[in-house]
N, C-alpha and C positions, 0 to 999 in steps of 0.2 A: 250958164249951164249948172243945173243942180247936181249935187253930189250923188254918188251911188246909194249912200245910206238914205238920203231923202227919197229917192225913187223906190228903194226896197221897202220903205215904210208903208207904201200903198199896197204891197202884195198881200199882207194878212187880211185887210178888210175886203179885198177883192175875193180872196179865197173863202172867207166867211160867207160872202154873198153867194158864191157858187155852191158852197156846201149846203146852205139852206134852200137854195133854188132846187138843187138835186133832191133834197129831202122832200120838198113840197111836190115835186114832180112824181117821185116814187109813191107818195101818199095819194096823189090824185089818180094815179093809174091803178091803185089797189082796189080790190072789190069792197073792202071795208077801210076807207081812208083814215078814220079816226083811230081805229085799232092799229093800223100801220104806223100812224104818227106816234102813238104811245110807245110803240116798239122801237122806233128810230130816234126819238127825241133825246134820250140820255146819251147815246153815241154822238149825235150831232152837237149836243151841248158840251161834251168832253172835247171834241175837236175844235169847237168854237173857242173854248177857254185856252187850249194850246196855241191856236193861231193868234189870239189876242196877246198871250204872253210873249210870243215871238215878236209881234208888232211892237210891244212895249220895249222889249230888249233891243230891237233894231233901232229904235229912236232914243236910246240911252235913257229909258224911263227908270222909275224908282224900282229898287229891288223888292220893296214891299208889295208893289203891284204885281210884279212877276211872280213872286212867291204865292200871293193870294190867288192869282189866276191858275197857277199850277195846282194849288190845293183844291180849288173848285173843279178843275179837270179830273183830278183823282177821285173826288166824290161822285162826279157824274159817271166816271168809268166804273166805279164800284156799283153804282145803281144799275148800270147797264149789265154788268156781269150777274148781279143778283136777279135781275129781271130775266135774263136768258136761262139761268138755272131754274128759276121758277119753283113751283111746288112739285114738279115731276121728277125730282131726284136727279137732275142733270140732263134730262131729255129736253131737247130744244123745242120750244113752243111753236105752234103753227104759224105765228106771226112772222117767223124768220124762215119759213119754208120757201123754197124757190118754185114750188109747184102751184102757188095760188095767184 
């Protein structure tokens, strides 16, 4: 029987697959799929990096990998925030509207 840590090492890759499947589904259902993908990609990339950092930590991976993945997640998050702020002075762009 495998240890709990071995089993938990599978959770982050499964969560990443679910995250990107959800992103793809949301894009496919949008009236402008490529525009929606551009709006969602930085957030999904940030989440992916966080989940991968968790996976590396759960499998006793290198601290350098964990730090690198966390730094990438921070950069993707910053890009997401900047994109949401856009040129409208803090007004949320239409890509994030629930009405389309």
